[in-house]
C-alpha positions, 0 to 999 in steps of 0.5 A, a space after each residue: 690374430 692376423 691383419 689384412 693390409 689393403 692399399 687404397 685403389 681406384 681407376 686412373 680416371 677416378 684418381 684424377 677426378 678426385 685428385 686427393 693428397 695422400 698421407 706420408 707413405 700412403 700408397 694409391 693403386 690405379 686398378 686399370 693400369 697397375 701403376 702406383 704412387 706413394 703420398 708425401 702428405 702434401 702433394 696432390 695425386 696428379 702431381 705425384 710421380 708413378 713408380 712400379 715394382 720394377 723401379 724399386 728393385 724387382 723384375 717384372 714377370 714380363 721381363 726387363 733390364 737389370 741394373 746390377 750383377 746377379 750372384 748365385 750358388 745354384 744354376 741357371 737352366 741346369 747350367 753352372 754359369 760360372 763354370 761355363 763362362 771359364 770354358 768360354 774364356 779358354 775357347 776364346 783365348 785359344 781361338 784368337 791364337 789358333 794357326 790354320 794348318 797349311 793349305 787352309 785359306 784364311 778369311 783375308 786370303 779369300 777376300 783378297 782373291 775375290 777382290 782381285 777376281 772382280 776388281 776389273 769387272 764391270 758392275 753388271 758382271 762382278 758376281 757369279 750370278 751375274 756371269 751365269 745370267 750373262 751366259 744364259 744360265 747355260 752349264 754347257 755354254 762352250 759347247 753351245 757356242 762351238 755348235 753355233 759357230 759351226 753353223 756360220 759362214 766363214 769370212 773366207 766364204 763357203 757354201 750356204 745351205 739356205 736363202 739369204 733375205 736382206 733389207 739392204 744392198 750387196 756391193 751397192 746393188 739392190 739384189 731384189 730390184 735387179 732380180 726383177 729386172 733380170 726376170 723381165 729380160 729373160 721373159 722377153 729374151 726367151 729364145 725357146 718360144 718359137 712363136 715369139 722368135 718367129 714373130 720377131 724375124 729371128 731364127 731358133 738356131 744356127 741353121 740359117 738357110 734363108 737370110 730373108 727370114 732374118 729380121 733386118 737391123 733397125 737404128 732402134 735396136 741399138 744403144 745409139 742410132 749410129 750403131 744401128 746404121 752401121 749394123 744395117 749397112 754391114 756387108 756380110 763376110 760372104 759378100 753381097 751387093 753394095 748400095 752406097 759409097 765405101 770410104 776407105 779414109 786413106 786406108 790401104 786395100 791390099 791385093 784386091 782382085 777386081 772384076 767387072 768394075 768401072 770408074 765413076 765419071 763426074 760431069 763438071 758442068 760449069 764447075 772449075 774445081 776438080 774435087 778428088 773426093 768426088 771421083 777419079 774421072 772428070 769431064 768438062 766442055 770448054 766454052 771460054 776462058 777457064 781456070 781449073 783447080 785440083 783439090 783434096 788429093 790423098 794425104 798419103 800415097 799418090 793420087 791420080 785422075 783422068 780429065 776428058 775435055 771437049 773443045 779444050 783448045 777453043 779458049 784459054 784454058 789454065 791448069 794449076 802448077 803442073 809438070 809436063 813432058 818436055 816442060 810444055 803443056 800439050 796443045 788441046 783440040 779446038 773442036 774434039 775430045 782430049 784426054 789428060 792424066 794427072 798424078 799428084 805425088 809428094 806435093 807436085 802435079 804431073 800432067 800426061 797427055 794420054 790422048 789428043 784429038 780423039 774425035 
């Protein structure tokens, strides 16, 4: 008659609550954890150590780690493990002793070449992906750059096909500001505007038929008042009437053809100085002892002047050091007119009696 062996069993919490002492070799199973304990006749349940089928030489259905070798006379999944192992040993031996045919790069060779390739590259450009990204992932980068360069202006110069806009300057000049100034100058200097040109007193072209139509120069029309004054006083090449003094400042006037001219007569009055900057003809009436002086002869060439004396012999009349004909000054008329000519040459005054007792 068959016997049924049953193991004492209960839930983990029931075992813990009851905490029985199992007899020697008696088993107790926790039904909710599948854990098993074996009694020793003296130790209470909670102090016993769990063990499972796996810990006593069996492999659980869920797998686990074997602690010993497996020997079989059959196969695993249809393969004879021993035979397959021998084959693997042979492959490993041959692989370790294998020599690559010529031209086949080894791992070491490839690693060395790659290392040399990226050795001097910055970290951001030491992979092919980074290099491609830096080139804009452009497979035709060379053509793109060549075409782009063709649109640039060489340093040697060339013709621009479009406008240039800048927020800075060219050669230190703000082109936009200068352009605005030029526009203003052009607008103000528009000689094609007949109305404005006529109002300004100017002429439209070179057909000058009436100088009276031309606006007179004014000192305010020039950079300096001196320039304006000089322009106003200029004598046209075609000639004209002088209204003031022409000071040649000791310069030569060569081959003039003089017509209908006269010399200014300087009436000296009570003055005793004959100043050649005032003129070349002087007149004076003598009424008492008088000493004359001659000043400002030309520093170049020879200077001369005429002196018309009235009553020159009526009183003592002294001249600057002068050389006279025969070494003696002429005797002047006490009541009448005498004409003397003086010439300054080198550093000496020469006196000539041109007319004595003329009236």
